[in-house]
PDB file with SEQRES, HELIX, SHEET and CRYST1 records, atoms N, CA, C and O in Angstrom:
SEQRES   1 A   85  MET PRO VAL ARG LYS LEU ALA VAL GLU PHE LEU GLY THR          
SEQRES   2 A   85  ALA ILE LEU VAL TYR VAL ALA CYS GLY VAL ALA THR LEU          
SEQRES   3 A   85  MET PHE GLY PHE LYS PHE ALA GLY THR SER VAL ALA ALA          
SEQRES   4 A   85  GLY VAL VAL ALA THR ALA LEU ALA PHE GLY LEU THR LEU          
SEQRES   5 A   85  LEU ALA LEU VAL TYR PHE ILE GLY PRO VAL SER GLY SER          
SEQRES   6 A   85  HIS VAL ASN PRO ALA VAL THR ILE GLY ALA LEU LEU THR          
SEQRES   7 A   85  GLY ARG ILE PRO LEU LEU GLU                                  
HELIX    1 AA1 PRO A    2  LEU A   16  1                                  15    
HELIX    2 AA2 VAL A   17  CYS A   21  3                                   5    
HELIX    3 AA3 GLY A   22  ALA A   24  1                                   3    
HELIX    4 AA4 THR A   25  GLY A   29  3                                   5    
HELIX    5 AA5 VAL A   37  SER A   63  1                                  27    
HELIX    6 AA6 PRO A   69  LEU A   77  1                                   9    
CRYST1    1.000    1.000    1.000  90.00  90.00  90.00 P 1           1          
ATOM      1  N   MET A   1       0.802  -1.204   0.000  1.00  0.00           N  
ATOM      2  CA  MET A   1       0.000   0.000   0.000  1.00  0.00           C  
ATOM      3  C   MET A   1       0.847   1.272   0.000  1.00  0.00           C  
ATOM      4  O   MET A   1       0.529   2.198  -0.746  1.00  0.00           O  
ATOM      5  N   PRO A   2       1.929   1.362   0.815  1.00  0.00           N  
ATOM      6  CA  PRO A   2       2.739   2.577   0.775  1.00  0.00           C  
ATOM      7  C   PRO A   2       3.383   2.827  -0.590  1.00  0.00           C  
ATOM      8  O   PRO A   2       3.605   3.979  -0.963  1.00  0.00           O  
ATOM      9  N   VAL A   3       3.687   1.759  -1.342  1.00  0.00           N  
ATOM     10  CA  VAL A   3       4.278   1.944  -2.667  1.00  0.00           C  
ATOM     11  C   VAL A   3       3.260   2.584  -3.605  1.00  0.00           C  
ATOM     12  O   VAL A   3       3.606   3.422  -4.438  1.00  0.00           O  
ATOM     13  N   ARG A   4       2.007   2.180  -3.460  1.00  0.00           N  
ATOM     14  CA  ARG A   4       0.951   2.776  -4.292  1.00  0.00           C  
ATOM     15  C   ARG A   4       0.784   4.261  -3.981  1.00  0.00           C  
ATOM     16  O   ARG A   4       0.653   5.078  -4.892  1.00  0.00           O  
ATOM     17  N   LYS A   5       0.788   4.610  -2.689  1.00  0.00           N  
ATOM     18  CA  LYS A   5       0.675   6.010  -2.294  1.00  0.00           C  
ATOM     19  C   LYS A   5       1.860   6.816  -2.804  1.00  0.00           C  
ATOM     20  O   LYS A   5       1.695   7.937  -3.286  1.00  0.00           O  
ATOM     21  N   LEU A   6       3.046   6.249  -2.699  1.00  0.00           N  
ATOM     22  CA  LEU A   6       4.252   6.922  -3.178  1.00  0.00           C  
ATOM     23  C   LEU A   6       4.179   7.162  -4.687  1.00  0.00           C  
ATOM     24  O   LEU A   6       4.518   8.243  -5.167  1.00  0.00           O  
ATOM     25  N   ALA A   7       3.737   6.156  -5.422  1.00  0.00           N  
ATOM     26  CA  ALA A   7       3.637   6.290  -6.874  1.00  0.00           C  
ATOM     27  C   ALA A   7       2.606   7.346  -7.272  1.00  0.00           C  
ATOM     28  O   ALA A   7       2.840   8.127  -8.195  1.00  0.00           O  
ATOM     29  N   VAL A   8       1.474   7.370  -6.582  1.00  0.00           N  
ATOM     30  CA  VAL A   8       0.430   8.341  -6.895  1.00  0.00           C  
ATOM     31  C   VAL A   8       0.894   9.751  -6.551  1.00  0.00           C  
ATOM     32  O   VAL A   8       0.637  10.687  -7.309  1.00  0.00           O  
ATOM     33  N   GLU A   9       1.575   9.918  -5.416  1.00  0.00           N  
ATOM     34  CA  GLU A   9       2.093  11.240  -5.050  1.00  0.00           C  
ATOM     35  C   GLU A   9       3.149  11.705  -6.051  1.00  0.00           C  
ATOM     36  O   GLU A   9       3.185  12.879  -6.420  1.00  0.00           O  
ATOM     37  N   PHE A  10       4.000  10.790  -6.485  1.00  0.00           N  
ATOM     38  CA  PHE A  10       5.011  11.131  -7.495  1.00  0.00           C  
ATOM     39  C   PHE A  10       4.347  11.570  -8.794  1.00  0.00           C  
ATOM     40  O   PHE A  10       4.746  12.563  -9.401  1.00  0.00           O  
ATOM     41  N   LEU A  11       3.341  10.828  -9.210  1.00  0.00           N  
ATOM     42  CA  LEU A  11       2.625  11.177 -10.438  1.00  0.00           C  
ATOM     43  C   LEU A  11       1.922  12.532 -10.296  1.00  0.00           C  
ATOM     44  O   LEU A  11       1.955  13.350 -11.215  1.00  0.00           O  
ATOM     45  N   GLY A  12       1.293  12.763  -9.155  1.00  0.00           N  
ATOM     46  CA  GLY A  12       0.616  14.035  -8.930  1.00  0.00           C  
ATOM     47  C   GLY A  12       1.575  15.212  -8.946  1.00  0.00           C  
ATOM     48  O   GLY A  12       1.278  16.253  -9.533  1.00  0.00           O  
ATOM     49  N   THR A  13       2.730  15.050  -8.300  1.00  0.00           N  
ATOM     50  CA  THR A  13       3.733  16.109  -8.304  1.00  0.00           C  
ATOM     51  C   THR A  13       4.261  16.350  -9.710  1.00  0.00           C  
ATOM     52  O   THR A  13       4.480  17.495 -10.106  1.00  0.00           O  
ATOM     53  N   ALA A  14       4.465  15.281 -10.462  1.00  0.00           N  
ATOM     54  CA  ALA A  14       4.944  15.426 -11.836  1.00  0.00           C  
ATOM     55  C   ALA A  14       3.929  16.156 -12.704  1.00  0.00           C  
ATOM     56  O   ALA A  14       4.304  16.994 -13.525  1.00  0.00           O  
ATOM     57  N   ILE A  15       2.657  15.848 -12.532  1.00  0.00           N  
ATOM     58  CA  ILE A  15       1.614  16.535 -13.299  1.00  0.00           C  
ATOM     59  C   ILE A  15       1.562  18.008 -12.925  1.00  0.00           C  
ATOM     60  O   ILE A  15       1.450  18.868 -13.799  1.00  0.00           O  
ATOM     61  N   LEU A  16       1.643  18.304 -11.638  1.00  0.00           N  
ATOM     62  CA  LEU A  16       1.619  19.698 -11.196  1.00  0.00           C  
ATOM     63  C   LEU A  16       2.794  20.472 -11.773  1.00  0.00           C  
ATOM     64  O   LEU A  16       2.614  21.581 -12.277  1.00  0.00           O  
ATOM     65  N   VAL A  17       3.973  19.915 -11.708  1.00  0.00           N  
ATOM     66  CA  VAL A  17       5.156  20.600 -12.228  1.00  0.00           C  
ATOM     67  C   VAL A  17       5.056  20.766 -13.738  1.00  0.00           C  
ATOM     68  O   VAL A  17       5.354  21.838 -14.265  1.00  0.00           O  
ATOM     69  N   TYR A  18       4.645  19.726 -14.431  1.00  0.00           N  
ATOM     70  CA  TYR A  18       4.579  19.787 -15.887  1.00  0.00           C  
ATOM     71  C   TYR A  18       3.556  20.820 -16.357  1.00  0.00           C  
ATOM     72  O   TYR A  18       3.866  21.652 -17.210  1.00  0.00           O  
ATOM     73  N   VAL A  19       2.352  20.776 -15.813  1.00  0.00           N  
ATOM     74  CA  VAL A  19       1.279  21.645 -16.293  1.00  0.00           C  
ATOM     75  C   VAL A  19       1.433  23.068 -15.762  1.00  0.00           C  
ATOM     76  O   VAL A  19       1.552  24.016 -16.537  1.00  0.00           O  
ATOM     77  N   ALA A  20       1.429  23.211 -14.442  1.00  0.00           N  
ATOM     78  CA  ALA A  20       1.389  24.544 -13.843  1.00  0.00           C  
ATOM     79  C   ALA A  20       2.705  25.297 -14.045  1.00  0.00           C  
ATOM     80  O   ALA A  20       2.696  26.462 -14.444  1.00  0.00           O  
ATOM     81  N   CYS A  21       3.810  24.657 -13.778  1.00  0.00           N  
ATOM     82  CA  CYS A  21       5.091  25.338 -13.985  1.00  0.00           C  
ATOM     83  C   CYS A  21       5.368  25.539 -15.468  1.00  0.00           C  
ATOM     84  O   CYS A  21       6.050  26.489 -15.852  1.00  0.00           O  
ATOM     85  N   GLY A  22       4.848  24.659 -16.290  1.00  0.00           N  
ATOM     86  CA  GLY A  22       4.975  24.853 -17.733  1.00  0.00           C  
ATOM     87  C   GLY A  22       4.228  26.082 -18.207  1.00  0.00           C  
ATOM     88  O   GLY A  22       4.736  26.839 -19.035  1.00  0.00           O  
ATOM     89  N   VAL A  23       3.035  26.287 -17.693  1.00  0.00           N  
ATOM     90  CA  VAL A  23       2.273  27.489 -18.049  1.00  0.00           C  
ATOM     91  C   VAL A  23       2.996  28.735 -17.557  1.00  0.00           C  
ATOM     92  O   VAL A  23       3.096  29.719 -18.290  1.00  0.00           O  
ATOM     93  N   ALA A  24       3.502  28.709 -16.326  1.00  0.00           N  
ATOM     94  CA  ALA A  24       4.219  29.864 -15.786  1.00  0.00           C  
ATOM     95  C   ALA A  24       5.461  30.168 -16.618  1.00  0.00           C  
ATOM     96  O   ALA A  24       5.773  31.332 -16.867  1.00  0.00           O  
ATOM     97  N   THR A  25       6.162  29.133 -17.043  1.00  0.00           N  
ATOM     98  CA  THR A  25       7.353  29.343 -17.862  1.00  0.00           C  
ATOM     99  C   THR A  25       6.991  29.941 -19.215  1.00  0.00           C  
ATOM    100  O   THR A  25       7.671  30.844 -19.702  1.00  0.00           O  
ATOM    101  N   LEU A  26       5.937  29.445 -19.812  1.00  0.00           N  
ATOM    102  CA  LEU A  26       5.532  29.987 -21.108  1.00  0.00           C  
ATOM    103  C   LEU A  26       5.038  31.420 -20.989  1.00  0.00           C  
ATOM    104  O   LEU A  26       5.279  32.235 -21.880  1.00  0.00           O  
ATOM    105  N   MET A  27       4.354  31.733 -19.904  1.00  0.00           N  
ATOM    106  CA  MET A  27       3.804  33.081 -19.752  1.00  0.00           C  
ATOM    107  C   MET A  27       4.869  34.110 -19.410  1.00  0.00           C  
ATOM    108  O   MET A  27       4.823  35.234 -19.910  1.00  0.00           O  
ATOM    109  N   PHE A  28       5.829  33.744 -18.566  1.00  0.00           N  
ATOM    110  CA  PHE A  28       6.784  34.734 -18.077  1.00  0.00           C  
ATOM    111  C   PHE A  28       8.208  34.511 -18.569  1.00  0.00           C  
ATOM    112  O   PHE A  28       8.961  35.470 -18.734  1.00  0.00           O  
ATOM    113  N   GLY A  29       8.582  33.262 -18.804  1.00  0.00           N  
ATOM    114  CA  GLY A  29       9.969  32.974 -19.150  1.00  0.00           C  
ATOM    115  C   GLY A  29      10.312  33.238 -20.593  1.00  0.00           C  
ATOM    116  O   GLY A  29      11.320  33.883 -20.885  1.00  0.00           O  
ATOM    117  N   PHE A  30       9.489  32.750 -21.504  1.00  0.00           N  
ATOM    118  CA  PHE A  30       9.822  32.835 -22.917  1.00  0.00           C  
ATOM    119  C   PHE A  30       8.984  33.841 -23.682  1.00  0.00           C  
ATOM    120  O   PHE A  30       9.308  34.171 -24.823  1.00  0.00           O  
ATOM    121  N   LYS A  31       7.912  34.335 -23.076  1.00  0.00           N  
ATOM    122  CA  LYS A  31       7.026  35.337 -23.686  1.00  0.00           C  
ATOM    123  C   LYS A  31       6.468  34.876 -25.029  1.00  0.00           C  
ATOM    124  O   LYS A  31       6.376  35.663 -25.971  1.00  0.00           O  
ATOM    125  N   PHE A  32       6.099  33.601 -25.113  1.00  0.00           N  
ATOM    126  CA  PHE A  32       5.495  33.090 -26.338  1.00  0.00           C  
ATOM    127  C   PHE A  32       4.076  33.599 -26.525  1.00  0.00           C  
ATOM    128  O   PHE A  32       3.632  33.791 -27.657  1.00  0.00           O  
ATOM    129  N   ALA A  33       3.358  33.819 -25.425  1.00  0.00           N  
ATOM    130  CA  ALA A  33       1.938  34.121 -25.504  1.00  0.00           C  
ATOM    131  C   ALA A  33       1.652  35.622 -25.512  1.00  0.00           C  
ATOM    132  O   ALA A  33       0.508  36.019 -25.287  1.00  0.00           O  
ATOM    133  N   GLY A  34       2.631  36.449 -25.758  1.00  0.00           N  
ATOM    134  CA  GLY A  34       2.405  37.888 -25.794  1.00  0.00           C  
ATOM    135  C   GLY A  34       3.138  38.590 -24.673  1.00  0.00           C  
ATOM    136  O   GLY A  34       3.939  37.986 -23.961  1.00  0.00           O  
ATOM    137  N   THR A  35       2.858  39.862 -24.525  1.00  0.00           N  
ATOM    138  CA  THR A  35       3.590  40.645 -23.542  1.00  0.00           C  
ATOM    139  C   THR A  35       2.711  41.129 -22.394  1.00  0.00           C  
ATOM    140  O   THR A  35       3.179  41.923 -21.578  1.00  0.00           O  
ATOM    141  N   SER A  36       1.475  40.693 -22.297  1.00  0.00           N  
ATOM    142  CA  SER A  36       0.578  41.125 -21.240  1.00  0.00           C  
ATOM    143  C   SER A  36       0.899  40.398 -19.937  1.00  0.00           C  
ATOM    144  O   SER A  36       0.746  39.180 -19.839  1.00  0.00           O  
ATOM    145  N   VAL A  37       1.343  41.153 -18.946  1.00  0.00           N  
ATOM    146  CA  VAL A  37       1.674  40.560 -17.659  1.00  0.00           C  
ATOM    147  C   VAL A  37       0.408  40.102 -16.937  1.00  0.00           C  
ATOM    148  O   VAL A  37       0.406  39.050 -16.298  1.00  0.00           O  
ATOM    149  N   ALA A  38      -0.667  40.884 -17.033  1.00  0.00           N  
ATOM    150  CA  ALA A  38      -1.914  40.523 -16.353  1.00  0.00           C  
ATOM    151  C   ALA A  38      -2.466  39.198 -16.867  1.00  0.00           C  
ATOM    152  O   ALA A  38      -2.942  38.378 -16.081  1.00  0.00           O  
ATOM    153  N   ALA A  39      -2.407  38.986 -18.159  1.00  0.00           N  
ATOM    154  CA  ALA A  39      -2.887  37.723 -18.726  1.00  0.00           C  
ATOM    155  C   ALA A  39      -2.018  36.567 -18.256  1.00  0.00           C  
ATOM    156  O   ALA A  39      -2.522  35.470 -18.020  1.00  0.00           O  
ATOM    157  N   GLY A  40      -0.729  36.801 -18.120  1.00  0.00           N  
ATOM    158  CA  GLY A  40       0.173  35.760 -17.633  1.00  0.00           C  
ATOM    159  C   GLY A  40      -0.107  35.397 -16.191  1.00  0.00           C  
ATOM    160  O   GLY A  40      -0.048  34.224 -15.824  1.00  0.00           O  
ATOM    161  N   VAL A  41      -0.414  36.395 -15.364  1.00  0.00           N  
ATOM    162  CA  VAL A  41      -0.725  36.137 -13.962  1.00  0.00           C  
ATOM    163  C   VAL A  41      -2.016  35.334 -13.847  1.00  0.00           C  
ATOM    164  O   VAL A  41      -2.087  34.375 -13.079  1.00  0.00           O  
ATOM    165  N   VAL A  42      -3.031  35.723 -14.607  1.00  0.00           N  
ATOM    166  CA  VAL A  42      -4.315  35.017 -14.562  1.00  0.00           C  
ATOM    167  C   VAL A  42      -4.154  33.581 -15.075  1.00  0.00           C  
ATOM    168  O   VAL A  42      -4.667  32.643 -14.465  1.00  0.00           O  
ATOM    169  N   ALA A  43      -3.451  33.414 -16.180  1.00  0.00           N  
ATOM    170  CA  ALA A  43      -3.256  32.071 -16.733  1.00  0.00           C  
ATOM    171  C   ALA A  43      -2.480  31.181 -15.770  1.00  0.00           C  
ATOM    172  O   ALA A  43      -2.809  30.005 -15.618  1.00  0.00           O  
ATOM    173  N   THR A  44      -1.459  31.723 -15.121  1.00  0.00           N  
ATOM    174  CA  THR A  44      -0.672  30.945 -14.171  1.00  0.00           C  
ATOM    175  C   THR A  44      -1.503  30.578 -12.948  1.00  0.00           C  
ATOM    176  O   THR A  44      -1.440  29.445 -12.472  1.00  0.00           O  
ATOM    177  N   ALA A  45      -2.277  31.526 -12.441  1.00  0.00           N  
ATOM    178  CA  ALA A  45      -3.128  31.239 -11.281  1.00  0.00           C  
ATOM    179  C   ALA A  45      -4.164  30.170 -11.614  1.00  0.00           C  
ATOM    180  O   ALA A  45      -4.393  29.256 -10.822  1.00  0.00           O  
ATOM    181  N   LEU A  46      -4.786  30.283 -12.779  1.00  0.00           N  
ATOM    182  CA  LEU A  46      -5.767  29.277 -13.176  1.00  0.00           C  
ATOM    183  C   LEU A  46      -5.125  27.912 -13.387  1.00  0.00           C  
ATOM    184  O   LEU A  46      -5.713  26.887 -13.042  1.00  0.00           O  
ATOM    185  N   ALA A  47      -3.926  27.895 -13.952  1.00  0.00           N  
ATOM    186  CA  ALA A  47      -3.238  26.621 -14.178  1.00  0.00           C  
ATOM    187  C   ALA A  47      -2.945  25.924 -12.853  1.00  0.00           C  
ATOM    188  O   ALA A  47      -3.221  24.733 -12.709  1.00  0.00           O  
ATOM    189  N   PHE A  48      -2.390  26.652 -11.885  1.00  0.00           N  
ATOM    190  CA  PHE A  48      -2.098  26.050 -10.583  1.00  0.00           C  
ATOM    191  C   PHE A  48      -3.383  25.638  -9.870  1.00  0.00           C  
ATOM    192  O   PHE A  48      -3.478  24.528  -9.348  1.00  0.00           O  
ATOM    193  N   GLY A  49      -4.361  26.522  -9.847  1.00  0.00           N  
ATOM    194  CA  GLY A  49      -5.600  26.235  -9.126  1.00  0.00           C  
ATOM    195  C   GLY A  49      -6.364  25.064  -9.696  1.00  0.00           C  
ATOM    196  O   GLY A  49      -6.786  24.176  -8.954  1.00  0.00           O  
ATOM    197  N   LEU A  50      -6.548  25.050 -11.004  1.00  0.00           N  
ATOM    198  CA  LEU A  50      -7.316  23.973 -11.620  1.00  0.00           C  
ATOM    199  C   LEU A  50      -6.565  22.641 -11.599  1.00  0.00           C  
ATOM    200  O   LEU A  50      -7.176  21.582 -11.463  1.00  0.00           O  
ATOM    201  N   THR A  51      -5.244  22.699 -11.734  1.00  0.00           N  
ATOM    202  CA  THR A  51      -4.458  21.468 -11.652  1.00  0.00           C  
ATOM    203  C   THR A  51      -4.541  20.874 -10.248  1.00  0.00           C  
ATOM    204  O   THR A  51      -4.733  19.668 -10.093  1.00  0.00           O  
ATOM    205  N   LEU A  52      -4.397  21.718  -9.228  1.00  0.00           N  
ATOM    206  CA  LEU A  52      -4.508  21.206  -7.857  1.00  0.00           C  
ATOM    207  C   LEU A  52      -5.909  20.693  -7.561  1.00  0.00           C  
ATOM    208  O   LEU A  52      -6.064  19.681  -6.878  1.00  0.00           O  
ATOM    209  N   LEU A  53      -6.926  21.375  -8.063  1.00  0.00           N  
ATOM    210  CA  LEU A  53      -8.301  20.918  -7.869  1.00  0.00           C  
ATOM    211  C   LEU A  53      -8.499  19.529  -8.464  1.00  0.00           C  
ATOM    212  O   LEU A  53      -9.074  18.650  -7.821  1.00  0.00           O  
ATOM    213  N   ALA A  54      -8.027  19.334  -9.680  1.00  0.00           N  
ATOM    214  CA  ALA A  54      -8.158  18.033 -10.330  1.00  0.00           C  
ATOM    215  C   ALA A  54      -7.368  16.958  -9.580  1.00  0.00           C  
ATOM    216  O   ALA A  54      -7.843  15.833  -9.430  1.00  0.00           O  
ATOM    217  N   LEU A  55      -6.171  17.298  -9.113  1.00  0.00           N  
ATOM    218  CA  LEU A  55      -5.365  16.313  -8.394  1.00  0.00           C  
ATOM    219  C   LEU A  55      -6.006  15.925  -7.066  1.00  0.00           C  
ATOM    220  O   LEU A  55      -5.953  14.760  -6.672  1.00  0.00           O  
ATOM    221  N   VAL A  56      -6.601  16.875  -6.383  1.00  0.00           N  
ATOM    222  CA  VAL A  56      -7.270  16.548  -5.115  1.00  0.00           C  
ATOM    223  C   VAL A  56      -8.416  15.574  -5.352  1.00  0.00           C  
ATOM    224  O   VAL A  56      -8.604  14.636  -4.578  1.00  0.00           O  
ATOM    225  N   TYR A  57      -9.173  15.787  -6.405  1.00  0.00           N  
ATOM    226  CA  TYR A  57     -10.290  14.886  -6.685  1.00  0.00           C  
ATOM    227  C   TYR A  57      -9.821  13.513  -7.162  1.00  0.00           C  
ATOM    228  O   TYR A  57     -10.425  12.501  -6.806  1.00  0.00           O  
ATOM    229  N   PHE A  58      -8.752  13.462  -7.965  1.00  0.00           N  
ATOM    230  CA  PHE A  58      -8.340  12.193  -8.538  1.00  0.00           C  
ATOM    231  C   PHE A  58      -7.427  11.376  -7.634  1.00  0.00           C  
ATOM    232  O   PHE A  58      -7.613  10.165  -7.515  1.00  0.00           O  
ATOM    233  N   ILE A  59      -6.448  12.006  -6.996  1.00  0.00           N  
ATOM    234  CA  ILE A  59      -5.513  11.222  -6.185  1.00  0.00           C  
ATOM    235  C   ILE A  59      -5.748  11.385  -4.693  1.00  0.00           C  
ATOM    236  O   ILE A  59      -5.105  10.702  -3.896  1.00  0.00           O  
ATOM    237  N   GLY A  60      -6.643  12.262  -4.299  1.00  0.00           N  
ATOM    238  CA  GLY A  60      -6.939  12.471  -2.881  1.00  0.00           C  
ATOM    239  C   GLY A  60      -7.387  11.223  -2.152  1.00  0.00           C  
ATOM    240  O   GLY A  60      -6.882  10.947  -1.064  1.00  0.00           O  
ATOM    241  N   PRO A  61      -8.318  10.456  -2.707  1.00  0.00           N  
ATOM    242  CA  PRO A  61      -8.762   9.252  -2.002  1.00  0.00           C  
ATOM    243  C   PRO A  61      -7.664   8.184  -1.838  1.00  0.00           C  
ATOM    244  O   PRO A  61      -7.739   7.351  -0.934  1.00  0.00           O  
ATOM    245  N   VAL A  62      -6.670   8.212  -2.693  1.00  0.00           N  
ATOM    246  CA  VAL A  62      -5.622   7.193  -2.624  1.00  0.00           C  
ATOM    247  C   VAL A  62      -4.546   7.570  -1.615  1.00  0.00           C  
ATOM    248  O   VAL A  62      -4.139   6.743  -0.799  1.00  0.00           O  
ATOM    249  N   SER A  63      -4.078   8.831  -1.670  1.00  0.00           N  
ATOM    250  CA  SER A  63      -2.898   9.178  -0.884  1.00  0.00           C  
ATOM    251  C   SER A  63      -3.069  10.378   0.035  1.00  0.00           C  
ATOM    252  O   SER A  63      -2.135  10.711   0.763  1.00  0.00           O  
ATOM    253  N   GLY A  64      -4.197  11.026   0.033  1.00  0.00           N  
ATOM    254  CA  GLY A  64      -4.360  12.235   0.828  1.00  0.00           C  
ATOM    255  C   GLY A  64      -4.019  13.484   0.051  1.00  0.00           C  
ATOM    256  O   GLY A  64      -4.285  14.594   0.512  1.00  0.00           O  
ATOM    257  N   SER A  65      -3.439  13.324  -1.109  1.00  0.00           N  
ATOM    258  CA  SER A  65      -3.167  14.400  -2.055  1.00  0.00           C  
ATOM    259  C   SER A  65      -2.319  15.523  -1.476  1.00  0.00           C  
ATOM    260  O   SER A  65      -2.716  16.687  -1.516  1.00  0.00           O  
ATOM    261  N   HIS A  66      -1.154  15.179  -0.940  1.00  0.00           N  
ATOM    262  CA  HIS A  66      -0.246  16.219  -0.468  1.00  0.00           C  
ATOM    263  C   HIS A  66       0.379  16.953  -1.640  1.00  0.00           C  
ATOM    264  O   HIS A  66       0.575  18.166  -1.571  1.00  0.00           O  
ATOM    265  N   VAL A  67       0.691  16.253  -2.698  1.00  0.00           N  
ATOM    266  CA  VAL A  67       1.295  16.736  -3.943  1.00  0.00           C  
ATOM    267  C   VAL A  67       2.660  17.382  -3.709  1.00  0.00           C  
ATOM    268  O   VAL A  67       3.606  17.093  -4.442  1.00  0.00           O  
ATOM    269  N   ASN A  68       2.778  18.241  -2.716  1.00  0.00           N  
ATOM    270  CA  ASN A  68       4.036  18.909  -2.411  1.00  0.00           C  
ATOM    271  C   ASN A  68       4.825  18.045  -1.425  1.00  0.00           C  
ATOM    272  O   ASN A  68       4.336  17.778  -0.327  1.00  0.00           O  
ATOM    273  N   PRO A  69       6.024  17.607  -1.785  1.00  0.00           N  
ATOM    274  CA  PRO A  69       6.815  16.780  -0.863  1.00  0.00           C  
ATOM    275  C   PRO A  69       7.108  17.476   0.470  1.00  0.00           C  
ATOM    276  O   PRO A  69       7.267  16.804   1.489  1.00  0.00           O  
ATOM    277  N   ALA A  70       7.179  18.796   0.478  1.00  0.00           N  
ATOM    278  CA  ALA A  70       7.422  19.517   1.730  1.00  0.00           C  
ATOM    279  C   ALA A  70       6.252  19.342   2.698  1.00  0.00           C  
ATOM    280  O   ALA A  70       6.462  19.276   3.909  1.00  0.00           O  
ATOM    281  N   VAL A  71       5.032  19.267   2.186  1.00  0.00           N  
ATOM    282  CA  VAL A  71       3.861  19.046   3.033  1.00  0.00           C  
ATOM    283  C   VAL A  71       3.921  17.643   3.638  1.00  0.00           C  
ATOM    284  O   VAL A  71       3.609  17.460   4.815  1.00  0.00           O  
ATOM    285  N   THR A  72       4.314  16.672   2.852  1.00  0.00           N  
ATOM    286  CA  THR A  72       4.434  15.303   3.349  1.00  0.00           C  
ATOM    287  C   THR A  72       5.499  15.208   4.437  1.00  0.00           C  
ATOM    288  O   THR A  72       5.287  14.550   5.456  1.00  0.00           O  
ATOM    289  N   ILE A  73       6.634  15.855   4.229  1.00  0.00           N  
ATOM    290  CA  ILE A  73       7.699  15.841   5.243  1.00  0.00           C  
ATOM    291  C   ILE A  73       7.232  16.546   6.516  1.00  0.00           C  
ATOM    292  O   ILE A  73       7.518  16.090   7.623  1.00  0.00           O  
ATOM    293  N   GLY A  74       6.515  17.655   6.355  1.00  0.00           N  
ATOM    294  CA  GLY A  74       5.985  18.355   7.524  1.00  0.00           C  
ATOM    295  C   GLY A  74       4.997  17.507   8.302  1.00  0.00           C  
ATOM    296  O   GLY A  74       5.026  17.488   9.532  1.00  0.00           O  
ATOM    297  N   ALA A  75       4.121  16.805   7.592  1.00  0.00           N  
ATOM    298  CA  ALA A  75       3.161  15.919   8.266  1.00  0.00           C  
ATOM    299  C   ALA A  75       3.882  14.770   8.961  1.00  0.00           C  
ATOM    300  O   ALA A  75       3.461  14.329  10.030  1.00  0.00           O  
ATOM    301  N   LEU A  76       4.954  14.289   8.364  1.00  0.00           N  
ATOM    302  CA  LEU A  76       5.743  13.226   8.988  1.00  0.00           C  
ATOM    303  C   LEU A  76       6.418  13.727  10.262  1.00  0.00           C  
ATOM    304  O   LEU A  76       6.399  13.038  11.283  1.00  0.00           O  
ATOM    305  N   LEU A  77       7.009  14.910  10.215  1.00  0.00           N  
ATOM    306  CA  LEU A  77       7.718  15.445  11.373  1.00  0.00           C  
ATOM    307  C   LEU A  77       6.784  15.799  12.528  1.00  0.00           C  
ATOM    308  O   LEU A  77       7.183  15.723  13.690  1.00  0.00           O  
ATOM    309  N   THR A  78       5.554  16.181  12.220  1.00  0.00           N  
ATOM    310  CA  THR A  78       4.598  16.508  13.283  1.00  0.00           C  
ATOM    311  C   THR A  78       3.849  15.281  13.786  1.00  0.00           C  
ATOM    312  O   THR A  78       3.058  15.385  14.724  1.00  0.00           O  
ATOM    313  N   GLY A  79       4.087  14.123  13.179  1.00  0.00           N  
ATOM    314  CA  GLY A  79       3.469  12.886  13.635  1.00  0.00           C  
ATOM    315  C   GLY A  79       2.075  12.628  13.092  1.00  0.00           C  
ATOM    316  O   GLY A  79       1.358  11.777  13.619  1.00  0.00           O  
ATOM    317  N   ARG A  80       1.683  13.331  12.069  1.00  0.00           N  
ATOM    318  CA  ARG A  80       0.336  13.142  11.504  1.00  0.00           C  
ATOM    319  C   ARG A  80       0.249  11.935  10.579  1.00  0.00           C  
ATOM    320  O   ARG A  80      -0.837  11.403  10.351  1.00  0.00           O  
ATOM    321  N   ILE A  81       1.384  11.504  10.046  1.00  0.00           N  
ATOM    322  CA  ILE A  81       1.416  10.280   9.251  1.00  0.00           C  
ATOM    323  C   ILE A  81       2.597   9.434   9.738  1.00  0.00           C  
ATOM    324  O   ILE A  81       3.618   9.978  10.158  1.00  0.00           O  
ATOM    325  N   PRO A  82       2.460   8.111   9.683  1.00  0.00           N  
ATOM    326  CA  PRO A  82       3.580   7.256  10.110  1.00  0.00           C  
ATOM    327  C   PRO A  82       4.703   7.250   9.064  1.00  0.00           C  
ATOM    328  O   PRO A  82       4.499   7.627   7.910  1.00  0.00           O  
ATOM    329  N   LEU A  83       5.854   6.827   9.483  1.00  0.00           N  
ATOM    330  CA  LEU A  83       7.034   6.819   8.613  1.00  0.00           C  
ATOM    331  C   LEU A  83       6.843   5.917   7.400  1.00  0.00           C  
ATOM    332  O   LEU A  83       7.351   6.231   6.324  1.00  0.00           O  
ATOM    333  N   LEU A  84       6.132   4.821   7.542  1.00  0.00           N  
ATOM    334  CA  LEU A  84       5.950   3.894   6.426  1.00  0.00           C  
ATOM    335  C   LEU A  84       5.080   4.468   5.310  1.00  0.00           C  
ATOM    336  O   LEU A  84       5.163   4.014   4.169  1.00  0.00           O  
ATOM    337  N   GLU A  85       4.258   5.445   5.622  1.00  0.00           N  
ATOM    338  CA  GLU A  85       3.422   6.049   4.578  1.00  0.00           C  
ATOM    339  C   GLU A  85       4.193   7.114   3.855  1.00  0.00           C  
ATOM    340  O   GLU A  85       3.665   7.743   2.938  1.00  0.00           O  
TER     341      GLU A  85                                                      
END                                                                             
């Protein structure tokens, strides 16, 4: 069971990085989508928000949907999850 949770969390983090950080990079890093900063901020916010929303619904029942490894480490250090999870 812990291997399944680990795999799902890894997949969720990979999806978040690929989609949301990819949108942020395209909007601000390479300026492919134009020069409007406001549009880039809105697109990046929507990308992060909608990606996290989808991940919570899809992988939440399996692993708790931490997605961010720092959140998982924090929960481990505070004793909210056991070391094996």
